[in-house]
C-alpha positions in Angstrom: 0.0 0.0 0.0 1.4 3.4 -1.0 1.9 6.2 1.6 -1.0 8.1 0.0 -3.4 5.1 0.3 -2.4 4.6 4.0 -3.2 8.2 4.8 -6.5 7.9 2.9 -7.4 4.7 4.8 -6.7 6.4 8.2 -8.9 9.4 7.3 -11.8 7.8 5.5 -14.1 4.8 5.9 -15.5 3.4 2.7 -18.4 1.2 1.8 -18.2 -0.5 -1.6 -21.6 -0.7 -3.4 -19.9 -2.4 -6.4 -16.4 -2.9 -7.7 -16.5 0.5 -9.4 -18.5 2.5 -6.9 -18.0 3.4 -3.3 -19.2 5.8 -0.6 -16.5 7.2 1.6 -17.0 9.2 4.8 -14.2 11.0 6.7 -13.3 9.4 10.0 -14.5 12.2 12.2 -16.7 10.9 15.0 -18.0 14.3 15.8 -19.5 15.1 12.4 -23.2 14.8 12.0 -22.7 13.0 8.7 -20.8 10.1 10.3 -23.5 9.8 12.9 -26.1 9.8 10.3 -24.4 7.0 8.4 -23.9 4.9 11.5 -27.6 5.4 12.5 -28.7 4.6 9.0 -26.6 1.4 8.9 -28.6 0.0 11.9 -32.0 1.5 11.2 -32.0 0.2 7.6 -32.0 -3.3 8.9 -35.8 -2.8 9.3 -36.1 -2.9 5.5 -35.2 -6.6 5.5 -36.5 -7.6 8.9 -39.8 -9.4 8.0 -42.7 -9.3 10.3 -42.6 -12.7 11.9 -46.3 -13.1 12.5 -47.0 -13.1 8.7 -44.3 -15.8 8.0 -46.4 -18.4 9.7 -49.6 -17.4 7.9 -48.6 -16.4 4.4 -46.3 -18.1 1.8 -43.6 -16.1 0.1 -42.3 -12.7 0.9 -44.1 -10.8 3.6 -44.0 -7.1 4.6 -40.9 -5.8 6.5 -41.0 -3.8 9.7 -40.1 -0.8 7.6 -43.0 -1.4 5.3 -45.3 -1.5 8.3 -43.8 1.7 9.9 -44.3 3.6 6.6 -47.9 2.5 6.5 -48.5 3.6 10.1 -46.9 7.0 9.3 -49.2 7.4 6.3 -52.3 6.6 8.3 -51.1 8.9 11.0 -50.6 11.7 8.5 -54.1 11.3 7.2 -55.9 10.8 10.6 -53.7 13.3 12.5 -54.5 16.1 10.0 -58.2 15.3 10.1 -58.1 15.6 13.9 -55.9 18.7 14.0 -53.1 16.9 15.9 -49.4 17.7 15.9 -48.4 16.1 12.5 -44.7 16.4 13.1 -44.9 14.5 16.3 -47.2 11.9 14.8 -44.8 11.2 11.9 -41.8 11.0 14.3 -43.6 8.6 16.6 -44.8 6.4 13.7 -41.4 6.2 12.2 -39.6 5.2 15.4 -42.4 3.0 16.9 -40.6 -0.2 16.1 -37.1 1.2 15.8 -35.6 -1.0 18.5 -36.4 -4.0 16.3 -33.4 -3.1 14.1 -31.4 -4.6 16.9 -33.6 -7.1 18.7 -35.7 -8.3 15.7 -39.5 -8.6 15.3 -41.1 -10.6 18.1 -44.2 -12.8 17.8 -46.7 -13.1 20.6 -45.1 -16.4 21.5 -41.7 -14.8 21.8 -43.2 -12.2 24.1 -44.9 -14.8 26.2 -41.7 -16.7 26.7 -39.7 -13.7 27.7 -42.5 -12.2 29.8 -43.7 -8.6 29.7 -41.0 -7.2 32.0 -38.2 -9.0 30.1 -39.5 -7.8 26.7 -39.7 -4.2 27.9 -36.2 -4.3 29.3 -34.9 -5.7 26.1 -36.7 -3.0 24.1 -35.3 -0.2 26.2 -31.8 -1.7 26.0 -32.0 -2.0 22.2 -33.3 1.6 21.7 -30.6 3.0 23.9 -27.9 1.1 22.1 -29.3 2.3 18.7 -29.5 5.9 19.8 -25.8 5.9 20.8 -25.2 6.1 17.0 -26.7 9.6 17.1 -24.9 12.8 18.3 -25.3 13.2 22.1 -27.5 16.3 21.6 -30.0 14.4 19.5 -30.5 11.4 21.8 -32.8 12.8 24.5 -35.4 14.0 22.0 -35.6 10.5 20.3 -35.7 8.7 23.6 -38.5 11.0 24.9 -40.5 10.2 21.8 -39.9 6.5 22.4 -40.9 6.7 26.0 -44.1 8.7 25.0 -45.0 5.8 22.8 -44.4 3.2 25.5 -46.4 5.1 28.1 -48.9 6.8 25.7 -48.6 10.1 27.4 -49.7 12.3 24.5 -52.8 12.1 22.4 -50.5 11.7 19.4 -48.8 8.7 21.0 -52.2 7.1 21.8 -53.3 7.6 18.2 -50.1 6.1 16.8 -50.4 3.1 19.2 -53.9 2.4 17.9 -53.1 3.0 14.3 -50.3 0.4 14.7 -53.0 -2.2 15.5 -55.4 -0.9 12.8 -52.6 -1.1 10.1 -52.0 -4.7 11.2 -55.6 -5.5 10.7 -55.6 -3.8 7.3 -52.7 -5.9 6.2 -54.3 -9.1 7.7 -57.3 -8.4 5.5 -55.1 -8.0 2.5 -53.3 -11.3 3.1 -56.6 -12.9 4.0 -57.8 -12.5 0.5 -55.0 -15.0 -0.5 -55.0 -17.4 2.4 -58.6 -17.1 3.7 -59.9 -14.7 6.3 -60.3 -17.4 9.0 -56.6 -17.5 9.4 -56.7 -13.8 10.3 -59.6 -13.9 12.8 -57.5 -13.8 15.9 -55.6 -10.8 14.6 -58.8 -8.8 14.0 -59.9 -9.7 17.6 -56.5 -8.6 18.9 -56.6 -5.3 17.1 -60.1 -4.6 18.3 -59.1 -5.3 21.8 -56.3 -2.8 21.6 -58.3 -0.1 19.9 -60.5 2.3 22.0 -61.0 5.2 19.6 -64.6 5.0 18.3 -63.8 6.0 14.7 -60.9 3.5 14.5 -63.1 0.8 16.0 -65.7 1.5 13.3 -63.0 1.1 10.7 -62.0 -2.3 12.2 -65.6 -3.4 12.2 -65.9 -2.6 8.5 -62.8 -4.7 7.8 -64.1 -7.7 9.7 -67.4 -7.6 7.9 -65.7 -7.5 4.5 
């Protein structure tokens, strides 16, 4: 390796997308760009983390956690605007509501039952804190506060996103049910209805079940 290449290697970290194309970032831990790249490396795992519950019910490729988060954000944008809620907060909450799964993976109800509620919540918090370490120190508290709001449902926006999470799952179940038969999805409709208190969203769920 030439002296020039050694200096370059010390100053930059590169990711090769192909033999002819690479992305290089300067090795400066304090730069926002480096933090952004590290955070993206972890968060982008959600694009290939499939929702485990569908794997047991549907053949072939199923939606990823990122697919689901996008759909929840879209529903939140629509419903939040209609209600006059804080749209920026809704979108942030929706986009990070399963962010910890980039590290711990998607969990089925059976997984949660084995670990226990307390164990799962500890694992979730440990994972989100580990992931947020990829961000600059000044950014971490705001993301963590959003995540805690979701877990404790302090704000009306967090309560809406929590219920839209269940509604979107029911929407997707109905879509898959057209291929596999709606009977396989019955318990999911019941679970979503149990977790949803908003009268308008409950009406939407009732419409799905009837169809």
